KOLGU-4560 file (N, C-alpha, C; in nm, 3 decimals, padded with zeros to 5 digits):
<recs>
<n_xx: 00.083 n_yy: -00.121 n_zz: 00.000 ca_xx: 00.000 ca_yy: 00.000 ca_zz: 00.000 c_xx: 00.087 c_yy: 00.126 c_zz: 00.000 mol: A seq: 1 type: MET>
<n_xx: 00.202 n_yy: 00.116 n_zz: 00.065 ca_xx: 00.291 ca_yy: 00.233 ca_zz: 00.073 c_xx: 00.364 c_yy: 00.252 c_zz: -00.061 mol: A seq: 2 type: ALA>
<n_xx: 00.364 n_yy: 00.376 n_zz: -00.110 ca_xx: 00.431 ca_yy: 00.407 ca_zz: -00.239 c_xx: 00.581 c_yy: 00.380 c_zz: -00.233 mol: A seq: 3 type: PRO>
<n_xx: 00.636 n_yy: 00.388 n_zz: -00.113 ca_xx: 00.781 ca_yy: 00.367 ca_zz: -00.095 c_xx: 00.814 c_yy: 00.218 c_zz: -00.111 mol: A seq: 4 type: SER>
<n_xx: 00.719 n_yy: 00.133 n_zz: -00.068 ca_xx: 00.742 ca_yy: -00.011 ca_zz: -00.073 c_xx: 00.720 c_yy: -00.063 c_zz: -00.215 mol: A seq: 5 type: SER>
<n_xx: 00.614 n_yy: -00.011 n_zz: -00.280 ca_xx: 00.581 ca_yy: -00.056 ca_zz: -00.416 c_xx: 00.677 c_yy: 00.005 c_zz: -00.517 mol: A seq: 6 type: THR>
<n_xx: 00.702 n_yy: -00.066 n_zz: -00.626 ca_xx: 00.793 ca_yy: -00.017 ca_zz: -00.731 c_xx: 00.732 c_yy: 00.103 c_zz: -00.804 mol: A seq: 7 type: PRO>
<n_xx: 00.816 n_yy: 00.185 n_zz: -00.866 ca_xx: 00.768 ca_yy: 00.305 ca_zz: -00.936 c_xx: 00.683 c_yy: 00.268 c_zz: -01.057 mol: A seq: 8 type: PRO>
<n_xx: 00.708 n_yy: 00.149 n_zz: -01.112 ca_xx: 00.631 ca_yy: 00.105 ca_zz: -01.229 c_xx: 00.487 c_yy: 00.073 c_zz: -01.190 mol: A seq: 9 type: ASP>
<n_xx: 00.467 n_yy: 00.036 n_zz: -01.062 ca_xx: 00.334 ca_yy: -00.004 ca_zz: -01.016 c_xx: 00.257 c_yy: 00.117 c_zz: -00.962 mol: A seq: 10 type: SER>
<n_xx: 00.328 n_yy: 00.208 n_zz: -00.898 ca_xx: 00.263 ca_yy: 00.326 ca_zz: -00.839 c_xx: 00.292 c_yy: 00.452 c_zz: -00.919 mol: A seq: 11 type: ASN>
<n_xx: 00.191 n_yy: 00.539 n_zz: -00.932 ca_xx: 00.207 ca_yy: 00.664 ca_zz: -01.008 c_xx: 00.285 c_yy: 00.771 c_zz: -00.932 mol: A seq: 12 type: PRO>
<n_xx: 00.276 n_yy: 00.775 n_zz: -00.798 ca_xx: 00.347 ca_yy: 00.879 ca_zz: -00.721 c_xx: 00.496 c_yy: 00.887 c_zz: -00.755 mol: A seq: 13 type: PRO>
<n_xx: 00.570 n_yy: 00.775 n_zz: -00.750 ca_xx: 00.713 ca_yy: 00.777 ca_zz: -00.783 c_xx: 00.736 c_yy: 00.821 c_zz: -00.927 mol: A seq: 14 type: PRO>
<n_xx: 00.644 n_yy: 00.779 n_zz: -01.015 ca_xx: 00.657 ca_yy: 00.815 ca_zz: -01.157 c_xx: 00.647 c_yy: 00.967 c_zz: -01.172 mol: A seq: 15 type: SER>
<n_xx: 00.557 n_yy: 01.027 n_zz: -01.095 ca_xx: 00.538 ca_yy: 01.172 ca_zz: -01.103 c_xx: 00.665 c_yy: 01.244 c_zz: -01.057 mol: A seq: 16 type: THR>
<n_xx: 00.735 n_yy: 01.182 n_zz: -00.964 ca_xx: 00.857 ca_yy: 01.245 ca_zz: -00.912 c_xx: 00.964 c_yy: 01.251 c_zz: -01.021 mol: A seq: 17 type: SER>
<n_xx: 00.965 n_yy: 01.148 n_zz: -01.104 ca_xx: 01.064 ca_yy: 01.142 ca_zz: -01.212 c_xx: 01.020 c_yy: 01.229 c_zz: -01.330 mol: A seq: 18 type: LEU>
<n_xx: 00.889 n_yy: 01.251 n_zz: -01.340 ca_xx: 00.835 ca_yy: 01.328 ca_zz: -01.453 c_xx: 00.902 c_yy: 01.465 c_zz: -01.466 mol: A seq: 19 type: HIS>
<n_xx: 00.905 n_yy: 01.544 n_zz: -01.358 ca_xx: 00.968 ca_yy: 01.678 ca_zz: -01.365 c_xx: 01.113 c_yy: 01.671 c_zz: -01.409 mol: A seq: 20 type: PRO>
<n_xx: 01.181 n_yy: 01.567 n_zz: -01.365 ca_xx: 01.323 ca_yy: 01.552 ca_zz: -01.401 c_xx: 01.337 c_yy: 01.529 c_zz: -01.551 mol: A seq: 21 type: MET>
<n_xx: 01.253 n_yy: 01.441 n_zz: -01.604 ca_xx: 01.257 ca_yy: 01.411 ca_zz: -01.748 c_xx: 01.219 c_yy: 01.535 c_zz: -01.827 mol: A seq: 22 type: VAL>
<n_xx: 01.116 n_yy: 01.605 n_zz: -01.779 ca_xx: 01.071 ca_yy: 01.726 ca_zz: -01.848 c_xx: 01.183 c_yy: 01.828 c_zz: -01.850 mol: A seq: 23 type: THR>
<n_xx: 01.255 n_yy: 01.838 n_zz: -01.742 ca_xx: 01.365 ca_yy: 01.936 ca_zz: -01.733 c_xx: 01.474 c_yy: 01.900 c_zz: -01.834 mol: A seq: 24 type: ARG>
<n_xx: 01.502 n_yy: 01.771 n_zz: -01.843 ca_xx: 01.606 ca_yy: 01.725 ca_zz: -01.937 c_xx: 01.562 c_yy: 01.754 c_zz: -02.080 mol: A seq: 25 type: LEU>
<n_xx: 01.435 n_yy: 01.726 n_zz: -02.108 ca_xx: 01.382 ca_yy: 01.749 ca_zz: -02.243 c_xx: 01.383 c_yy: 01.898 c_zz: -02.275 mol: A seq: 26 type: LYS>
<n_xx: 01.347 n_yy: 01.978 n_zz: -02.175 ca_xx: 01.344 ca_yy: 02.123 ca_zz: -02.196 c_xx: 01.484 c_yy: 02.175 c_zz: -02.224 mol: A seq: 27 type: THR>
<n_xx: 01.581 n_yy: 02.119 n_zz: -02.154 ca_xx: 01.720 ca_yy: 02.164 ca_zz: -02.172 c_xx: 01.771 c_yy: 02.130 c_zz: -02.311 mol: A seq: 28 type: GLY>
<n_xx: 01.731 n_yy: 02.012 n_zz: -02.360 ca_xx: 01.777 ca_yy: 01.970 ca_zz: -02.493 c_xx: 01.701 c_yy: 02.047 c_zz: -02.601 mol: A seq: 29 type: ILE>
<n_xx: 01.571 n_yy: 02.067 n_zz: -02.577 ca_xx: 01.487 ca_yy: 02.134 ca_zz: -02.677 c_xx: 01.502 c_yy: 02.285 c_zz: -02.668 mol: A seq: 30 type: ARG>
<n_xx: 01.509 n_yy: 02.334 n_zz: -02.543 ca_xx: 01.521 ca_yy: 02.479 ca_zz: -02.524 c_xx: 01.642 c_yy: 02.510 c_zz: -02.437 mol: A seq: 31 type: LYS>
<n_xx: 01.758 n_yy: 02.527 n_zz: -02.496 ca_xx: 01.881 ca_yy: 02.556 ca_zz: -02.420 c_xx: 01.868 c_yy: 02.687 c_zz: -02.343 mol: A seq: 32 type: PRO>
<n_xx: 01.792 n_yy: 02.780 n_zz: -02.396 ca_xx: 01.775 ca_yy: 02.910 ca_zz: -02.330 c_xx: 01.703 c_yy: 02.893 c_zz: -02.196 mol: A seq: 33 type: LYS>
<n_xx: 01.605 n_yy: 02.803 n_zz: -02.195 ca_xx: 01.528 ca_yy: 02.779 ca_zz: -02.072 c_xx: 01.619 c_yy: 02.726 c_zz: -01.963 mol: A seq: 34 type: ALA>
<n_xx: 01.716 n_yy: 02.644 n_zz: -02.003 ca_xx: 01.807 ca_yy: 02.585 ca_zz: -01.905 c_xx: 01.907 c_yy: 02.689 c_zz: -01.856 mol: A seq: 35 type: LEU>
<n_xx: 01.940 n_yy: 02.782 n_zz: -01.944 ca_xx: 02.038 ca_yy: 02.885 ca_zz: -01.908 c_xx: 01.978 c_yy: 02.984 c_zz: -01.809 mol: A seq: 36 type: LYS>
<n_xx: 01.849 n_yy: 03.009 n_zz: -01.821 ca_xx: 01.783 ca_yy: 03.105 ca_zz: -01.733 c_xx: 01.794 c_yy: 03.063 c_zz: -01.586 mol: A seq: 37 type: THR>
<n_xx: 01.752 n_yy: 02.940 n_zz: -01.553 ca_xx: 01.761 ca_yy: 02.893 ca_zz: -01.413 c_xx: 01.906 c_yy: 02.886 c_zz: -01.366 mol: A seq: 38 type: PRO>
<n_xx: 01.995 n_yy: 02.854 n_zz: -01.458 ca_xx: 02.137 ca_yy: 02.844 ca_zz: -01.423 c_xx: 02.189 c_yy: 02.980 c_zz: -01.378 mol: A seq: 39 type: SER>
<n_xx: 02.148 n_yy: 03.084 n_zz: -01.448 ca_xx: 02.192 ca_yy: 03.220 ca_zz: -01.414 c_xx: 02.141 c_yy: 03.257 c_zz: -01.274 mol: A seq: 40 type: SER>
<n_xx: 02.018 n_yy: 03.218 n_zz: -01.247 ca_xx: 01.958 ca_yy: 03.248 ca_zz: -01.117 c_xx: 02.035 c_yy: 03.178 c_zz: -01.007 mol: A seq: 41 type: SER>
<n_xx: 02.074 n_yy: 03.054 n_zz: -01.035 ca_xx: 02.149 ca_yy: 02.976 ca_zz: -00.936 c_xx: 02.285 c_yy: 03.039 c_zz: -00.911 mol: A seq: 42 type: LEU>
<n_xx: 02.346 n_yy: 03.089 n_zz: -01.018 ca_xx: 02.478 ca_yy: 03.152 ca_zz: -01.006 c_xx: 02.467 c_yy: 03.278 c_zz: -00.920 mol: A seq: 43 type: LEU>
<n_xx: 02.361 n_yy: 03.354 n_zz: -00.944 ca_xx: 02.342 ca_yy: 03.478 ca_zz: -00.868 c_xx: 02.322 c_yy: 03.446 c_zz: -00.721 mol: A seq: 44 type: LEU>
<n_xx: 02.245 n_yy: 03.340 n_zz: -00.695 ca_xx: 02.219 ca_yy: 03.302 ca_zz: -00.556 c_xx: 02.346 c_yy: 03.250 c_zz: -00.490 mol: A seq: 45 type: PHE>
<n_xx: 02.429 n_yy: 03.185 n_zz: -00.571 ca_xx: 02.552 ca_yy: 03.125 ca_zz: -00.518 c_xx: 02.652 c_yy: 03.234 c_zz: -00.479 mol: A seq: 46 type: HIS>
<n_xx: 02.656 n_yy: 03.340 n_zz: -00.557 ca_xx: 02.753 ca_yy: 03.447 ca_zz: -00.531 c_xx: 02.732 c_yy: 03.510 c_zz: -00.394 mol: A seq: 47 type: THR>
</recs>
């Protein structure tokens, strides 16, 4: 019953967690500018 115990293939919750990651990767490959924008923000915060 617990999403942590069940595999990601069986439960949607874990799949949703990976979804944003995949979308981010796709966005970076498809839209390099989109990936550069967050990177700049991270750099500013890091400074």
